[in-house]
N, C-alpha and C positions, 0 to 999 in steps of 0.2 A: 144781067150783071149781078154778081153777089154783093152783099153789104161790104165785104172786104175790098173787092175790086172797085166799088163805088168810092170807098174812102181814099184809095190811092189815086183816084182821078179827081178828087175834090181839091180845088185850089187852096182853100184854107187849111185843110189837113196837110197838104204838101208843103205849104209855107212853114208850118210848125214842126214838120217831121223830124228835122235834125235835133230838136230839143228832146224828143221822146226816148230813143234807145238808151242814152246814158242814165235816164231816170227810171225807166221801166225794166231794165235788164241788169241784175246784180253783177257788178264787176265788168261792165261792158267794155271800158277802155282797156282793162287788163286782158280781157278775152281777145280783143283785137291785137294787142301786142304779142300775146302768145301765139295767135294764128300766124302773125308775121314771122316770128321766130321759127315756127315749125315749117313754114314754107321755105324759109331761107336755108334750112338744112340741106335742101335738095335743089332748089331753083337757082340757076346760075345768076351772076351779077347782071347779065343782059337778058334775063329770062322773060318769057311771055306767060302771063297768068290769066286764066279765065275766072271771072267773078260773076257768079249766077245770083240774081236778086240784087243787082248793083244800084238800084234806085236810091237816091239820096246821096250816095257817094261817100259815106263816112268811112267804110273800110277801104275803098279805093284811095282816099286821101291818106289814111294811116299807112297803107302799104307803100304808096308812092313817096311819101316823105321819108320813110325808113330805108327805101331801096331805090336810089336815084336812077339806076339803070334798067329797072323793070318797066315793061309795057303791059297794057291790060286790054282785054276785051270784056266789057261789061254788058250784061244781058238783063233786061227787066221788061215786063209786059206794059208798064205804065210810061207813056211818053212824058207826062209832067214830072214824074220821079226821075227819069233820065235827064231831063233838062235841069232839075235841081242838082243832080250828080255833077253835071258840068259846072254849075255855079260853085258847088262845094269845092271842087278841084281847083278852080281858079286858074292860075298860071300853070298848074300841072296838067290841065285838061288835054293838051296835045299828046300826052303819053297814053291816052285811053281812046279806044274806039267803042262806040255805043251801038247796041243792037236791040231794037224794040221787039219783044216777043218772049219766047220760052226756050228751053234747052234745044229744041229742034231748029231754032233760029240762030244758034251760036255757030261761029266758024268751026270748021272741022279740026283745026289745030295742025299738028299735035302741040299741046301746051306743056309747059314745064311744071305747072301746078294749077290748082283750082280751089275755089272756096264757094261755099253756099251758107251764108250766115243769116239766121233768123228768118228763114224762108220755107224750109221743108215742112214745117208744121201747118202750112196752108193747104197741103194736098194729102190725099189718103195714101195708105201703105203701098198699094199697087203702083200709083204714079211716082211715089218716092223711089221705088225700085227701078222703074223705067228711067227716071231722071239720073239716078246714080249710074246706071248702066251706060247711058248716053255720055255722061261726063267721063267715065272711065275710057270709053272708046276714043275720046278726044285727047287723052293724056299720053305722054311718053311713058315707056316702061319705068316703073317704080316712082313715078311722079306723085307728089302728095295731093290729097284731097282733104280739105279742112271743112268740117260742118259744125254748126251749132244751132240749136233750136229747143223749143219746149220738149221735154222728155221727163216723164214723171212715173215713179213706181205706181202700179195699179193696186187696187184693194179697196174694200168698202170704207176703211178709215184712212188709209195711207194717202190716197189722192186728194180727198177733201182737206186733209191736214196741210199738205204742201200748197194747195191753192190758197188756203187761208193765210199761210205764211207769205205767199207772193203778194196778196192784197195788203198785208201788214207792211211789207217792204215798200210798196208804193206809197202808202200813207207816211211812212218814216222818211221817204225821199221828198216829201212835200206835196204829193198829189192829194187833192181833196178826198176825204174818206169815201164820199158817195161815188166819186169817179173811180177810186180804187176798187170799190166793190163792183162797179159796173164793168171794169176791166176784167176782173176775175170771172164774172158771169159771161162776158164775151168769149174769153178763153175756153170756158167750159162748154159753151153752146155752139161755137163756130169753128173750133179747131179740132182736128183729129190728132190727139196727143198719144203717142205710143209709149210703151215701157222702154227703159234703156236697153234691155236685152233684145227687144225687137228692132230698135234702131241699129244696133251693132249687126244683127243678122241681115238686115237689108244691105248694109255695106258689103258683107261677105257674099251674099247672093248676087250682087251686082258685079262681082269679080275683084273686089278690093281685098288686099291682105293686111294683116296686122292692125285692125282698127283698135286704136288706143284712146282711152278717155283722158283728156287733158284739162277739162274745165267743167266745174259744177257750180252753178249759181242758183241755189234754191230750186226753181222749177225748170231751169235750163241746163243742158249738158252739151259738151262739144267733143268731137273725136277727130283724130287724124288717121287716115288710112292711105294705102299705097296701091297704085295701078299695077 
């Protein structure tokens, strides 16, 4: 088990998880709202949406509240995080089905739309391409796929500069400076962060069309593309 996998299985980490993204991801709430709007351009009022990396349930809750007729299939490898997703959804939970595992454990669909938020940076480029291909295979024609994750321009000075800004953002958000520095080091040492052009290329190689950047929050970027 990797350090990241162990964290998502740690009860104390899981208990605190929902406090993290709004503090650790610049513009997190707005990013979720934009993702919801982009999905709604194509997903019908009674649509079925695939949510990959659904543990915690934050995006599920945001989408469910904004679109009362949507139903969801949420996939995540961590059983404790899926349990937390159910708790986060509360009375909205009956509109979601949960599947422990990875993209291969997701239903076949076809889905009206899909999201993968703050997840793809945990896997390498080859696996990202495979995941994107498997998501596309489960989508209806022209269905939207919304992704967001760490994506930083490369370069001897460029990447360290943006990671320093990320650490400064955490400290500005109230994170202890030592913890903010540790978070920057963890990102540097444990995540495979690609350049934005590489992230767009992966979507195209997986068969998606029109990948369009809709969100930039310091070290994070988000795209919408279509099956």
